[in-house]
C-alpha positions in Angstrom: -101.3 122.5 105.1 -100.0 119.3 103.7 -98.5 118.7 100.3 -98.3 115.3 98.4 -95.6 114.3 96.0 -97.8 115.3 93.1 -98.3 118.8 94.4 -101.9 118.3 95.6 -102.7 120.5 98.6 -104.8 119.5 101.6 -105.9 121.6 104.6 -108.4 124.0 103.3 -106.7 125.6 100.3 -107.7 125.3 96.6 -110.7 125.3 94.3 -112.1 122.0 95.4 -112.3 122.6 99.1 -115.5 121.2 100.5 -116.4 119.5 97.3 -116.6 115.7 96.9 -114.9 114.1 94.0 -117.4 111.3 93.8 -120.8 110.6 95.2 -121.1 109.0 98.6 -123.2 105.9 99.2 -126.8 106.7 98.1 -129.1 107.7 100.9 -131.7 105.1 101.7 -135.2 106.1 102.8 -135.7 103.6 105.7 -139.2 104.8 106.3 -140.5 103.8 102.8 -142.2 100.4 102.5 -140.0 98.1 100.5 -140.2 94.4 99.4 -136.9 93.7 101.2 -138.1 94.6 104.6 -139.7 91.3 105.6 -136.6 89.5 104.5 -134.5 92.0 106.5 -136.5 91.1 109.6 -136.2 87.4 109.0 -132.4 87.7 108.6 -132.3 90.0 111.7 -134.2 87.3 113.8 -131.9 84.6 112.5 -128.9 86.8 113.3 -130.2 87.3 116.8 -130.4 83.5 117.2 -126.9 83.2 116.0 -125.8 85.7 118.7 -127.1 83.4 121.3 -125.2 80.5 119.6 -122.0 82.4 119.6 -122.4 83.6 123.2 -123.2 80.1 124.5 -120.3 78.7 122.4 -117.9 81.2 123.8 -118.8 80.1 127.3 -118.4 76.4 126.3 -115.0 77.0 124.6 -113.3 77.5 127.9 -111.2 80.4 126.8 -110.8 79.1 123.3 -109.2 75.9 124.6 -111.8 73.5 123.2 -111.8 73.1 119.4 -115.5 72.6 118.4 -117.0 75.3 120.6 -114.4 77.7 119.4 -115.1 76.8 115.7 -118.8 77.2 116.4 -118.2 80.6 118.0 -116.1 81.8 115.1 -118.7 80.8 112.5 -121.7 82.0 114.4 -120.2 85.4 115.3 -119.3 86.1 111.7 -122.7 85.0 110.3 -124.5 87.0 113.0 -122.6 90.2 112.2 -123.1 89.8 108.5 -126.8 89.2 109.0 -127.0 92.3 111.3 -125.2 94.4 108.8 -127.5 93.2 106.0 -130.7 93.9 108.1 -129.5 97.4 108.9 -129.7 98.2 105.2 -133.5 98.2 105.6 -134.1 98.6 109.3 -132.9 101.6 111.3 -129.7 101.0 113.2 -131.1 101.5 116.7 -134.1 99.2 116.1 -132.0 96.5 114.5 -129.3 96.5 117.1 -131.8 96.5 120.0 -133.8 93.6 118.5 -130.6 91.7 117.7 -129.2 92.1 121.2 -132.7 91.4 122.8 -133.1 88.2 120.9 -129.5 87.0 121.7 -129.6 88.0 125.3 -133.1 86.5 125.9 -132.2 83.2 124.3 -128.8 83.1 126.1 -130.5 83.6 129.5 -133.3 81.1 128.7 -130.6 78.5 127.6 -128.7 79.1 130.9 -131.9 78.6 132.9 -133.1 75.4 131.2 -129.8 73.7 130.3 -127.0 75.6 132.0 -127.9 75.2 135.7 -128.9 78.8 136.3 -131.7 79.3 138.7 -135.2 79.8 137.4 -137.3 82.4 139.2 -140.6 84.1 138.6 -138.7 87.5 138.3 -136.3 86.2 135.7 -139.3 84.8 133.7 -141.2 88.0 133.9 -138.1 90.1 132.9 -137.6 87.8 129.9 -141.2 88.2 128.9 -140.9 91.9 129.1 -137.7 91.7 127.0 -139.6 89.7 124.3 -142.5 92.2 124.5 -140.1 95.1 123.9 -138.5 93.3 120.9 -141.9 92.6 119.4 -143.0 96.2 120.1 -139.9 97.6 118.3 -140.9 95.5 115.3 -144.4 97.1 115.2 -143.2 100.7 115.6 -140.5 100.4 113.0 
């Protein structure tokens, strides 16, 4: 049992045990159709693109030793996270996160294959196609 300077008691004793003094954030029904859902999906897709931007910039920053890739990384990571958080207000957490990661990972691998000197193989292309199909599928089942 803990006591504060003003005599309030914590630890399971008193008339207000188990009661909240104010309402928590209101519950959101993420299954209901809302006008904001298309905007949330657009922001989520843009945030996924920004995830690829920050991942690529992180690689180009050479351990944060190059100024402009480091600045690009910092801006892109903040905007990407803010967009993901905003999208999660309307899209379920699991779906939003999976789509965000899928877009970012897919674009990062594609960038590496086309511009970064990574090898291109039929298997990589098929796997990226499968990843894209899964991201699109999650959109339709949400």
